[in-house]
N, C-alpha and C positions, 0 to 999 in steps of 0.2 A: 667377436661374433658367435663362437660356440656357446658362450654364456647367454647371449641374446636368444639363440634358438632353444636353449634349455628352458629359459623362462617362458618363451612363447608356447612350448609344448604343455606347460602347466595351465595356460590360459585357454587355449583352443581345444575343443573337443571334437574329434572326428566320430560321427555317430554311425554305428553299424546299421545296415539296411533293415533289420528286424526290430529296431527299438523306436518307441515313441511315435509310431505312425498314427496319423489322424485321417479322417475322411471328410470329403466335401461333396455336395451334390451340385452337378453342373448340367447344362443342356445336353451333354454327351454322356451322362450317366454319373456313377459314383467314381470319384478319384481318390487315390491315396496321396497324402502329403507327408513326405518323409524328411525329417531334418538330416542334412548331410554333414554340416559343420556348424558349430556354435562358438560363442565367445569372441565374435568379431567386433571390432570397434568401427562403427560407421562404414560398413561395406558399401562400395560404390559400383563396382563392375566385376563381371566374371567372364573369363575366356577359356575355352577348352583347348587342350593340347592333344595332338594325335596319339600320344603315348599313354592314354587312359589316366590323365591327370589334368589339373586345371589351375588357373591363376585367379586370384581375387585381389582387388585393390581396396585399401582402406583410406578414407579421406585424409587421415592424419599423416600418411606418407609411407605406409608399409605395403609392399607387394608380397603376397603369399603364394607359395607353390605347394599345392596339396596333392600328395601321391602316396599310395600304399598305406593309407590311414594316418599319414603324418602331414602336418603343416609346417613349412619352414619359411622364414623370412628370406627374401631374395635380396642380396646385396647389389650395389651399383645403381640404385634408383636415384633419379635427380632430386635435388633439393626442391621442396615445394613450399608455397605459402599456405599453410593450413589455418586459414582465417575465414570466418563466415562460411560461405559455400565453397571456398577454395581449398585446394589440397591436391592429393593424388586422385585422379578421376578415372578416366576410361582406360581399358586395356584391349588391344586388338591382336589377335593371332592370325597373321596372313595365311592365305591358302597354301603358299609355298614354304611354310615353316619347316617342314621335314628336310628341305634342302638348305634353307638359309638360316634357320633358327632365330629369325628376327621377331621381335616383340615391339609393338608400338604402344606408347603411353601418351595420354593427354593429362595436363596438370596445370595448376596455377603456379606460375613461376614468380619468385620474388624479384622485383625490379625496382631499385631505389627504395622509395618509401611506399610503393604500391605493388601491384601484381598484374600479371598478364596471362591470358590463355596461351598455352604452349603445347607443343607436341614434338615427340622425338622417337628414336628407335635405338635399340640395342640388340645384342645376340644373347640368348639364354644359354648358359653353359650346359654341357652335357649332363651334369649332375643336378641341374635345375636350381643351383644355389646362388647364382649371381647373373646380373646383366652386364655383359662385357661391351666396352667401347660405346656406351650410350652417348648419343649426340642429339642435341635439340635442333630440329629442322624447321620449326615454325615458332615464332614469338610475336604475339600481337602487341599492340601499343599498351603501355601500362596505365592503370587507373588506381586511385585510392579506394580502399574498402574491399570487402570480400563478397560482392554480390554478382550473380549472373555470369558465370564463366562458360555456360553451355557445356561443350567439351565432350561430345560423343564422336567416336571414330567408326568409319565404315569403309571396308574395302569394296571399291566399285568393280563392275564386271571387267573393265579393262586393266585392273590392277592398281589404279590410282587410289588415293586415300582421301575420303571426305572427312573434314573436321568441322563440327558445329561450334559456334561461339554465341555468347549472350551479349546483351547491350551494356553489360557491366553496371546495371542498376542506375543508368542515367535518367530513367523516368520518362513520362510522356512529353516533358518539355525538351529532353535531349534528343537530338536528331542524329546521333552517331550511327544508329542502325540504318539510316537512310543515306549515309555518306559512303559512296563507293570507293573512297580513298582510304577508309578505315576498316579494320578487321572486325570491330564490334558489331554484333547482331547480324552475322553472315553465315553462309555455308562456304567453306574454303575447300578447294580441290588441289591436292598436291600429288606430284609424282613420287615414286618410291625413294628418290634421292632428295626430296624436299623442295624441288623446284615447282613453280606454278604449273598446274596441269590444265588450266582453262584461261582463256583471254576474252573478255567481253569489252567491246570498244568503249573507252572512256572510264573504265573501272581499273582499279589496281589488279594486276595479273594475279590469278589464283582465286579471285572471288567469283563464286558460282552464282549466288543469289543474295539479295539484300532484304532488309525490312523484317528481321526476326527479333523477338524479344529475349527468349532464353530457351534454346533447344536442348532438352535433356533426354531425348530418345531419338534414335535413328537406326534404320535398317533398310535392306533391300526387300522388295516384294518378290514373288516367284518369277516375275518377268524381268527382274533386274532394275526396277525403278526405285529410286531413292525416296523413302518416306521419312518424315520427321514429326515429332510432337514437341510443342513448345508451350511454356507457361504464359498465360495472359496476366493481366493485373487482377482486378476483382471481377472474375469472369473472363471469358474469351480465350481459354486454352484452345490450341489448334492442332489439327492433323493436316500436314501439307505434303506435297510432292515437289520439292524444289527443282527447278529447271534453270539452265544457264540463262542469265540476263534478265531474270524475272524478279519483281519486287513484291514482297509478301506483306507490306503495309505498315508494320509497326514503326513509329507510333502515330501514323497519320490516320489509319483505320483500325478498328478493333471491335469485337463483340463484347468487350468488358468495359468497366468504368474504373476510374482511379480509386485508390483506397479511401479517399475522402468523399467518394460518391460523385465527384465531378466527371463530366464527359471527357473522353479521350479523343484528341485530334478532330477529324472532320466527319466522323460517323462510322458506318459499317462498310461502306463501299466507296471506291473512287476509281475513275478511269485510269488504266495503266497499272493497277494494283490487283494482285491475285486474291481470290476468295479461297478460304480453306476447304479441304475435302470434307471436314467435319469439325465442329467446335463444341466446347462444353461451357455452359453457363448455368449454374455456378461452377467455379473452378474445381478441378480434381487434382491439380498439380501433377500432370503425367510425367513419368520418368521411366526410362528403359523402353525398348521397342523391339518386337520380334514378329516376323511373319512366318506362320507355321507351315511346315512341309506336308503335314497330313500323315506322317509315317505311322504313328500309333493311333491317331484319331482321324480317319479319313474325312469325316464330316466337317472338320475344322481346317481342311487344307486351304491355304491362302488367307486365312483369317489373321487379324492384326491384334497382337497381345501387347499390353502395356501395364505398368504399375501406377498406383496412385499414392502420392506422398501425404495427402491430407485427409483421405477418406478410407484408407485401409482396405483396399481390394485389388485384385488382379483383374484387369479388364480385357474384354474381347470384342472387337468390331468385325462384323461380317460385311465384306465389300460386295457380296453378291445380292445384297438387299435390292429390291426393285428400284430402278432409277427414279429419282425425284422424291424418294421417301426418307433419305438419309440412311446412314449405316445403322443396322440393328446392333444394339450393345448389350453385352452380358457382363455382370459384375460378380465375380467369384470371390466371396468373402468367407474368411475363416479366422480363428485366433492367430494363425501364422501369417496372415497377410497384412501385418501392420507396417505402414510406411514402406511400400515396395519400391526399391530404388532401381533394380535392374531385372529384366526377364530375358532368358535365352533358351533356345532349343538345344538340348544335349545331343550327342551323336546317335544315341539310341532312340531319339524321338520323344523322350520325356521333356517336360517343361520345368526349368529351374528358375528360381527367383531369389532375390536377396531382400531380406527384411531388415531395415535399419532399426526398427523397434526391438526386435529380438536379437539383433547382432548375429544372424544366422543365414545360411544358405539352405534352401529347401528344394526337394525334387517332387514333382507332381506327375502322376501317371495313372491310367485307368486301373481301378481295382480289379483284381483277378477273381 
């Protein structure tokens, strides 16, 4: 392991705050985009620790702890299936981390000849070098192939953990997302010990909502409501607010079409199935989700930020747009916003995002 960390330090570069800053114009004025760390291999998620450091996951299986200008690989991470879209995915630092030192991870777990969306928890050692006593608390049913693991984690206001899943690429003909006995294409709600934290009559315990295709962004709004963004097929990406017992339609209804141009399901609406709060057609492949506190930019308070994996921008939706007109959208594009996988608000109110294209984490804040 010392050799591994030595090699890692040669690859990763922690970038000082005064180096290589760029500017971008936004609706709230000029912002600085500052690279924080580069040399990452398919970064997937970022989580801030209370001790002025942060964690980054790489899809290939590395969890990195960045502190005092150094990035170290954290030992004790579970084995992952790094195939297709699978691998080490989200990281969640619970609100009580200072007392428990617990870190949650979601990942694609190898199961037989396939893989399953999984989530678990371990304790970060005081020196930040290892996850101790990691245990898998949720394991979905396995499927072949490496598509649509979903896999965002959110701590709910009551302390339970929401985990998103994908339909595992079963396509418009596959009804796994509509089956309340399967975990694919769902929002799952777990207690901190991994037990189901919701029970909907007739559904497997722990399933909060059904009918999702591939949720790759999830966050709480300022009122504590869960929001998600999910990929459609060819068109039909959605912003939803999943609630217990509700069906969000996939693959029965969709605003997109199949990749061969064929219609999906029964149209765009059906009784008993929810409509999205917002949708995109053509697709933008949304990933990562954050609702901004307004700390540094008051005019953006409550606004919804997300990344785009196929159109290279950082997006902002304004939920205060007059009713019936849809959410106003801003697309913040710069050379640094290539394939944005995750977006989070830092403790100081700056906006951080991960670029898969650059293999870097960036900090965005108003120019002084």
